[in-house]
N, C-alpha and C positions, 0 to 999 in steps of 0.2 A: 875831712874827706872820708867817705865810707870805704872800708876795705872790701876787696872782692870776696875773700873768705875770712869771716870773723874767726877769732881764736876758737879752736875746738871743732869747727866745721870741716877743716882740712882733713883731719883724721877720719871723720865720718865719710867724707867723699872718697878717701883712699880705701877705706873698708868696703864701701859700696862697689868701687871699681874692682877690687880684689875678688869679691863675691861673684860679680858678673863674669869676670875672666875665668874663674873656676868653673862656672856653669857652661861657658863656651867650650872650654877644654874637655870637660866631661861629655858634652854633647857630641863633639867631633870624635872623641875617642869611642863613643858608643857606635857611631857609624862605621868607624874603622874595624871595630871588633865584629860588627854585623857582617861586614864583607869577609872577614876572616872565618866566620862560622859557616858561610854559605856553602862551600864545597863539601863540608862534612855532614853526613846524614845520621851518624850515630848519636844517640842521646847522651852517651857517656862523654864523647868528645865535645859536644855542645855544652854540657854541664861544666866540664873543665874550663872551657873558654869563658863561660859566664862567670865562674868563680874567679878566674884571673882578672876579668874586667872589674868585678866588685872589689877585689883587693886593691887594684890600682886606683880605682875611683875613691875608695876609702882613704888611701894615703894622700891623695890630692886634696880631698876635703879637709882632712886633719891638718895638713900643712897650711891650707888657706885659713882655717879657723885659728891656728896658732899665730899666723901673721897678723890677723885682725885683732886678736887678743893682745899681742905685743904692741900694736899701735896705740891701744888704749891704756896700757900699763907701763909703757916705757917712760923714762925720765924726760925725753923730748916732748911727750904729750903733756906732762905736768907743767912744763914751761909755758905751754900755750894757754893754760887755764888762768 
């Protein structure tokens, strides 16, 4: 009988889901930061809010990439091969 997820494909699917979730979180966060920027007309305030958004987005992406990397390099992934 054929398996639903052959060995190795489960980690690929989990990595794909993690990347999609990361994109969704960053997209929603962008909209929230845009709402936060709206009342401010100053270029300095807008720049500070943008830098804050970029910093938070960078941390989220870095953590997602770390998670995906650990999926492929962990001992549990070696057992599937």
